[in-house]
C-alpha positions as CSV (number, residue, x, y, z in Angstrom):
1,M,128.6,27.8,54.6
2,R,124.9,28.6,54.2
3,I,123.2,31.5,55.9
4,A,119.5,32.1,56.6
5,L,119.0,35.4,58.3
6,N,116.0,37.6,59.0
7,C,117.7,40.5,60.7
8,S,117.4,44.0,61.9
9,I,121.1,44.7,61.9
10,T,122.5,47.7,60.0
11,K,126.1,46.7,59.9
12,F,128.1,43.4,59.9
13,P,131.6,43.0,61.3
14,A,134.8,42.9,59.2
15,G,135.4,39.6,57.5
16,A,131.7,38.5,57.6
17,F,130.5,36.3,54.7
18,Q,133.9,36.2,52.9
19,N,133.8,32.4,52.9
20,V,130.1,32.0,52.1
21,T,129.3,29.9,49.0
22,S,125.6,29.9,49.1
23,I,123.0,32.5,50.2
24,G,119.7,31.0,51.3
25,S,116.2,32.0,50.6
26,E,115.2,35.3,52.3
27,A,118.6,35.5,53.9
28,F,118.6,39.3,54.1
29,F,114.9,39.8,53.6
30,K,114.0,43.4,54.5
31,C,117.4,43.8,56.2
32,P,118.2,47.5,56.9
33,V,121.9,47.0,56.3
34,T,123.5,49.8,54.1
35,E,126.6,48.0,53.1
36,F,128.5,44.7,53.6
37,P,132.1,44.4,54.8
38,A,135.0,44.0,52.4
39,G,135.4,40.6,50.9
40,A,131.8,39.5,51.5
41,F,130.2,37.2,48.9
42,R,133.4,36.9,46.8
43,N,133.1,33.1,47.0
44,V,129.3,32.8,46.6
45,I,128.2,30.4,43.9
46,S,124.4,30.5,44.2
47,I,121.9,33.1,45.4
48,D,118.6,31.7,46.4
49,S,115.2,33.2,46.1
50,D,114.3,36.4,47.9
51,A,117.9,36.7,49.2
52,F,118.1,40.5,49.2
53,I,114.4,41.3,48.6
54,D,113.3,44.7,49.9
55,C,116.8,45.7,51.0
56,S,115.7,49.3,50.7
57,Q,118.7,50.8,52.5
58,L,121.5,48.9,50.7
59,T,123.7,51.2,48.6
60,E,126.5,48.9,47.4
61,F,128.2,45.5,47.6
62,P,131.9,45.1,48.3
63,K,134.5,44.6,45.6
64,G,134.6,41.0,44.3
65,A,131.1,40.2,45.4
66,F,129.2,37.7,43.2
67,Q,132.1,37.2,40.8
68,N,131.7,33.4,41.1
69,V,127.9,33.3,41.1
70,I,126.4,30.8,38.7
71,S,122.7,31.0,39.5
72,I,120.5,33.9,40.7
73,G,117.2,32.8,42.4
74,S,113.8,34.2,41.9
75,K,113.2,37.7,43.4
76,A,116.8,37.7,44.6
77,F,117.1,41.5,44.3
78,L,113.5,42.4,44.0
79,N,112.8,46.0,45.2
80,C,116.5,46.3,46.1
81,S,117.8,49.9,46.3
82,I,121.3,49.1,45.0
83,T,122.2,51.1,41.9
84,K,125.3,49.2,40.8
85,F,127.2,46.0,41.3
86,P,131.0,45.6,41.7
87,A,133.3,44.7,38.7
88,G,133.2,41.1,37.8
89,A,129.8,40.4,39.2
90,F,127.5,37.9,37.4
91,Q,130.1,37.2,34.7
92,K,129.7,33.4,35.4
93,V,125.9,33.4,35.9
94,T,124.1,30.9,33.7
95,S,120.5,31.3,34.9
96,I,118.5,34.3,36.2
97,G,115.4,33.4,38.2
98,S,112.0,35.0,37.9
99,N,111.6,38.5,39.2
100,A,115.3,38.5,40.0
101,F,115.8,42.3,39.4
102,E,112.2,43.4,39.2
103,N,111.6,46.9,40.4
104,S,115.3,47.2,41.3
105,S,117.1,50.6,41.2
106,I,120.1,49.2,39.3
107,T,121.0,51.3,36.3
108,K,124.0,49.5,35.0
109,F,125.7,46.1,35.3
110,P,129.5,45.6,35.2
111,A,131.4,44.5,32.1
112,G,131.0,40.8,31.4
113,A,127.8,40.4,33.3
114,F,125.3,37.8,31.9
115,Q,127.6,36.8,29.0
116,N,127.2,33.1,30.0
117,V,123.5,33.3,30.9
118,T,121.4,30.6,29.1
119,S,118.0,31.3,30.6
120,I,116.2,34.4,31.8
121,G,113.3,33.8,34.2
122,S,109.9,35.4,34.1
123,N,109.7,39.1,35.0
124,A,113.5,39.0,35.6
125,F,114.0,42.7,34.7
126,E,110.4,43.9,34.8
127,N,110.1,47.6,35.6
128,S,113.8,47.8,36.4
129,S,115.8,51.1,35.9
130,I,118.6,49.6,33.8
131,T,119.5,51.8,30.8
132,K,122.2,49.6,29.3
133,F,123.6,46.0,29.4
134,P,127.3,45.3,29.0
135,A,128.8,43.9,25.8
136,G,128.2,40.2,25.4
137,A,125.2,40.1,27.6
138,F,122.6,37.5,26.6
139,Q,124.6,36.1,23.7
140,N,124.2,32.6,25.0
141,V,120.6,32.8,26.1
142,T,118.3,30.1,24.7
143,S,115.1,30.9,26.5
144,I,113.4,34.2,27.6
145,G,110.8,33.8,30.3
146,E,107.4,35.5,30.6
147,S,107.4,39.3,31.1
148,A,111.2,39.2,31.3
149,F,111.6,42.7,30.0
150,L,108.1,43.9,30.6
151,N,107.7,47.7,30.8
152,Y,111.4,48.0,30.2
153,S,112.8,51.5,29.3
154,I,116.0,50.3,27.5
155,T,116.3,51.2,23.8
156,K,118.8,48.7,22.7
157,F,120.6,45.4,23.6
158,P,124.3,44.6,23.0
159,A,125.6,43.0,19.8
160,G,125.0,39.3,19.8
161,A,122.1,39.3,22.2
162,F,119.4,36.7,21.7
163,Q,121.1,35.1,18.7
164,N,120.8,31.6,20.3
165,V,117.3,32.1,21.7
166,T,114.8,29.3,20.8
167,S,111.8,30.4,22.8
168,I,110.3,33.7,23.8
169,G,107.9,33.7,26.7
170,E,104.6,35.5,27.1
171,S,104.8,39.3,27.4
172,A,108.6,39.0,27.2
173,F,109.1,42.5,25.7
174,L,105.6,43.9,26.3
175,N,105.5,47.7,26.5
176,C,109.3,47.7,25.9
177,S,110.9,50.9,24.6
178,I,113.4,49.1,22.4
179,T,113.9,50.6,18.9
180,K,115.6,47.7,17.3
181,F,117.3,44.4,18.2
182,P,120.9,43.4,17.3
183,A,121.9,41.6,14.2
184,G,121.2,37.8,14.5
185,A,118.6,38.1,17.2
186,F,115.8,35.6,17.1
187,Q,117.2,33.7,14.1
188,N,116.9,30.4,16.0
189,V,113.5,31.1,17.7
190,T,110.9,28.4,17.2
191,S,108.1,29.7,19.4
192,I,106.8,33.2,20.3
193,G,104.7,33.5,23.4
194,E,101.6,35.6,23.9
195,S,102.0,39.4,23.8
196,A,105.8,38.9,23.3
197,F,106.3,42.1,21.4
198,S,102.9,43.7,22.1
199,N,102.9,47.5,22.2
200,C,106.6,47.8,21.5
201,Y,105.7,51.3,20.4
202,Q,109.2,52.4,19.3
203,L,110.3,49.2,17.5
204,T,111.0,50.0,13.9
205,E,112.4,46.7,12.6
206,F,113.6,43.2,13.3
207,P,117.0,41.9,12.2
208,K,117.7,39.8,9.2
209,G,116.9,36.1,9.7
210,A,114.6,36.8,12.6
211,F,111.7,34.3,13.0
212,Q,112.7,32.1,10.1
213,N,112.5,29.0,12.3
214,V,109.3,30.0,14.2
215,T,106.6,27.3,14.2
216,S,104.1,28.9,16.5
217,I,103.0,32.5,17.2
218,G,101.2,33.2,20.4
219,S,98.1,35.4,21.0
220,E,98.7,39.1,20.6
221,A,102.4,38.5,19.9
222,F,102.7,41.6,17.7
223,F,99.6,43.5,19.0
224,K,100.0,47.2,18.2
225,C,103.6,46.6,17.0
226,P,104.7,49.5,14.7
227,V,107.0,47.4,12.5
228,T,105.9,47.7,8.9
229,E,107.6,44.6,7.5
230,F,109.4,41.5,8.6
231,P,112.7,40.2,7.4
232,A,113.0,37.7,4.5
233,G,112.2,34.1,5.5
234,A,110.1,35.1,8.6
235,F,107.2,32.8,9.4
236,Q,107.8,30.4,6.6
237,N,107.7,27.5,9.0
238,V,104.8,28.7,11.1
239,T,102.0,26.2,11.6
240,S,99.8,28.1,14.1
241,I,98.9,31.8,14.7
242,G,97.3,32.6,18.1
243,E,94.4,35.0,18.7
244,S,95.0,38.6,17.9
245,A,98.6,37.9,16.9
246,F,98.8,40.8,14.5
247,L,95.9,42.8,15.8
248,N,96.2,46.5,15.1
249,C,99.7,46.1,13.9
250,S,101.3,48.3,11.2
251,I,102.5,45.6,8.9
252,T,101.8,46.2,5.2
253,K,103.6,43.3,3.7
254,F,104.8,39.8,4.8
255,P,107.9,38.2,3.3
256,A,107.9,35.6,0.6
257,G,107.1,32.1,1.9
258,A,105.3,33.4,5.0
259,F,102.4,31.3,6.2
260,Q,102.9,28.6,3.6
261,N,102.9,25.9,6.3
262,L,100.2,27.5,8.4
263,I,97.4,25.2,9.5
264,S,95.3,27.3,11.9
265,I,94.6,31.0,12.1
266,G,93.4,32.2,15.5
267,S,90.5,34.6,16.2
268,N,91.4,38.2,15.4
269,A,94.7,37.1,14.1
270,F,95.0,39.9,11.5
271,Y,92.2,42.1,12.9
272,D,92.5,45.7,11.6
273,C,95.9,44.9,9.9
274,P,96.8,47.2,7.0
275,V,98.4,44.5,4.9
276,T,97.6,44.8,1.2
277,E,98.4,41.3,0.1
278,F,99.9,38.0,1.3
279,P,102.8,36.2,-0.3
280,V,102.5,33.3,-2.8
281,G,101.7,30.1,-1.0
282,A,100.2,31.7,2.1
283,F,97.3,29.8,3.7
284,Q,97.4,26.9,1.2
285,N,97.5,24.5,4.1
286,V,95.1,26.3,6.5
287,T,92.3,24.2,7.8
288,S,90.6,26.6,10.3
289,I,90.0,30.3,10.3
290,G,89.1,31.9,13.6
291,V,86.4,34.5,14.5
292,N,87.3,38.0,13.1
293,A,90.5,36.6,11.6
294,F,90.7,39.2,8.8
295,Y,88.2,41.6,10.3
296,N,88.6,45.1,8.9
297,C,91.6,44.3,6.7
298,N,90.3,47.0,4.4
299,Q,93.5,47.4,2.5
300,L,93.7,43.8,1.4
301,T,93.0,43.3,-2.3
302,K,93.5,39.6,-2.8
303,F,94.7,36.3,-1.5
304,P,97.3,34.2,-3.3
305,A,96.4,31.2,-5.5
306,G,95.7,28.1,-3.5
307,A,94.7,29.9,-0.3
308,F,92.0,28.3,1.8
309,Q,91.5,25.2,-0.4
310,K,91.9,23.0,2.7
311,V,89.8,25.1,5.1
312,T,87.0,23.2,6.9
313,S,85.8,25.9,9.3
314,I,85.4,29.7,9.2
315,G,84.5,31.7,12.3
316,S,82.0,34.5,12.5
317,E,82.9,37.8,10.8
318,A,86.2,36.2,9.6
319,F,86.4,38.5,6.6
320,Y,84.1,41.3,7.8
321,N,84.7,44.6,6.1
322,C,87.5,43.4,3.8
323,S,86.2,46.2,1.6
324,Q,88.9,46.0,-1.1
325,L,88.7,42.3,-1.7
326,T,87.2,41.5,-5.1
327,E,87.5,37.7,-5.2
328,F,88.9,34.6,-3.6
329,P,91.3,32.2,-5.4
330,V,90.0,29.3,-7.4
331,G,89.4,26.3,-5.2
332,A,89.0,28.3,-2.0
333,F,86.6,26.8,0.6
334,Q,85.9,23.6,-1.5
335,N,86.4,21.6,1.7
336,L,84.4,23.9,4.0
337,I,82.1,22.2,6.5
338,S,81.2,24.9,8.9
339,I,80.9,28.7,8.7
340,G,80.0,31.4,11.2
341,S,77.5,34.2,10.7
342,N,78.4,37.5,9.0
343,A,81.6,35.9,7.7
344,F,81.7,38.1,4.6
345,D,79.7,41.1,5.6
346,Y,80.7,44.4,4.1
347,C,83.0,42.9,1.6
348,S,81.7,45.6,-0.7
349,Q,83.9,44.9,-3.7
350,L,83.4,41.1,-3.7
351,T,81.9,40.2,-7.0
352,E,82.5,36.4,-7.3
353,F,82.8,33.4,-5.1
354,P,84.8,30.4,-6.1
355,K,83.0,27.4,-7.6
356,G,82.6,24.5,-5.2
357,A,82.4,26.6,-2.1
358,F,79.6,25.5,0.3
359,Q,79.4,22.0,-1.4
360,K,79.9,20.4,2.0
361,V,78.2,22.9,4.2
362,M,74.9,21.8,5.7
363,H,74.2,25.1,7.6
364,I,74.6,28.5,5.9
365,P,74.2,31.0,8.7
366,D,72.4,34.3,9.0
367,E,73.6,37.4,7.2
368,L,76.5,35.7,5.6
369,F,77.0,38.3,2.8
370,L,75.3,41.3,4.3
371,Y,76.1,44.5,2.4
372,C,78.1,42.8,-0.3
373,P,77.5,44.2,-3.8
374,P,74.3,43.1,-5.6
375,Q,76.3,41.7,-8.5
376,L,78.0,39.1,-6.3
377,T,78.1,35.8,-8.2
378,I,77.8,32.4,-6.4
379,D,77.4,29.2,-8.5
380,K,74.3,27.4,-7.4
381,T,76.1,24.0,-7.7
382,S,78.2,25.1,-4.7
383,I,75.1,24.8,-2.4
384,R,74.6,21.4,-0.9
385,Y,71.4,19.4,-1.3
386,R,69.1,19.9,1.7
387,A,71.4,22.6,3.1
388,Y,69.8,25.1,5.5
389,I,70.1,28.7,4.5
390,G,69.8,31.1,7.4
391,N,67.9,34.4,7.7
392,N,69.1,37.0,5.3
393,A,72.1,34.8,4.4
394,F,72.2,36.3,0.9
395,K,71.0,39.8,1.5
396,S,72.7,43.1,0.5
397,N,71.6,46.6,1.5
398,N,68.3,45.1,2.9
399,K,67.4,43.9,-0.5
400,E,67.6,40.3,-1.9
401,Y,70.1,40.2,-4.7
402,E,70.8,37.7,-7.4
403,A,73.5,35.2,-6.6
404,K,73.3,33.6,-10.0
405,F,71.3,30.7,-9.0
406,K,70.0,30.5,-12.6
407,N,69.4,34.2,-12.2
408,R,67.1,33.8,-9.2
409,A,67.7,34.6,-5.6
410,P,67.7,31.6,-3.1
411,N,64.8,30.7,-0.9
412,P,65.3,31.0,2.9
413,F,64.9,27.2,3.1
414,Y,65.0,24.6,0.4
415,S,65.7,21.0,-0.2
416,D,66.8,20.7,-3.8
417,P,68.9,23.3,-5.7
418,D,67.1,22.3,-8.9
419,E,63.9,23.6,-7.5
420,L,65.3,27.2,-7.4
């Protein structure tokens, strides 16, 4: 039996809906009913989208309701005033649709609920009032949709939750009040969506094994995240980091092996990050560095050996105000082809640039080393024949400084390094 109602009724007769197996879309949309008769929905297998949306007068469902439900459609209980579900509800559910419980008044789910769920839809629990999930919930989940727990006030998830998750959607835990995740969570994750953990202002740590299989990190994934370190093995398989991934984060140290397989660094990826150094092997396979990638990393003292030797492009202000950085590793930038303006401005402790850098660059942009120290050394052989040198490319403190081009400063334009 399938129902499709758009009613104004406040009460249904005894026995109604006890044999229903499927509830259609918008079945009780804005229905002013306060309760359903005993036995209703005990045989329901599927709840379609918008089924109980805006049921603002509904206070409870009868015993046995939803105990056989397998799937919950999108917006099924959106803006629903119900505060609790009967025992056994949702214990067989495998999928939760987008916005299913968004803005709902539910504070607690019954024991066993969501223990068999494999996928959580976008915005599924956004702005909901739930304070606690039952034991076993989300232990079989493999994918978390966009904004699934956005603006969520819960502080912890049950043991085993998210241990089988492989993908985390955009803004999945954005502005979430969680303090820590259960052991084993995210150990099988391969992709982290944009803003996934952004502004999780109370989060103190991630569990052991988390992110060890991650290959891609989305933009702003850990933006303003207060976690100071990640577990061993995290990010060792990452190949791409999105824009602003660690922007304004509190991380001071990354685990051994992190970023050893990284190929591209997005714009603002580590902007204003307080990290002091990166692990051995980091950035050895990177080919592109985005705009502002390490902007204002003013606690960073060095990069590991082999870093940036495969880089072909550097965005503008990529290392701007890396004020504690004294040098780059040998071989860095030897394959560089293009570089943005102000890339190394305010690197006030940088005294030497690696040999071979700039050898493939045809256009050296304006103000590349502005406010770097006068003693900065750059080997003249690293400048390509007939390369263009932009305005104030090698200026510091508004005064031309020697860059060790045979102890002479470079001309604004030139055709042959031997003429310097």
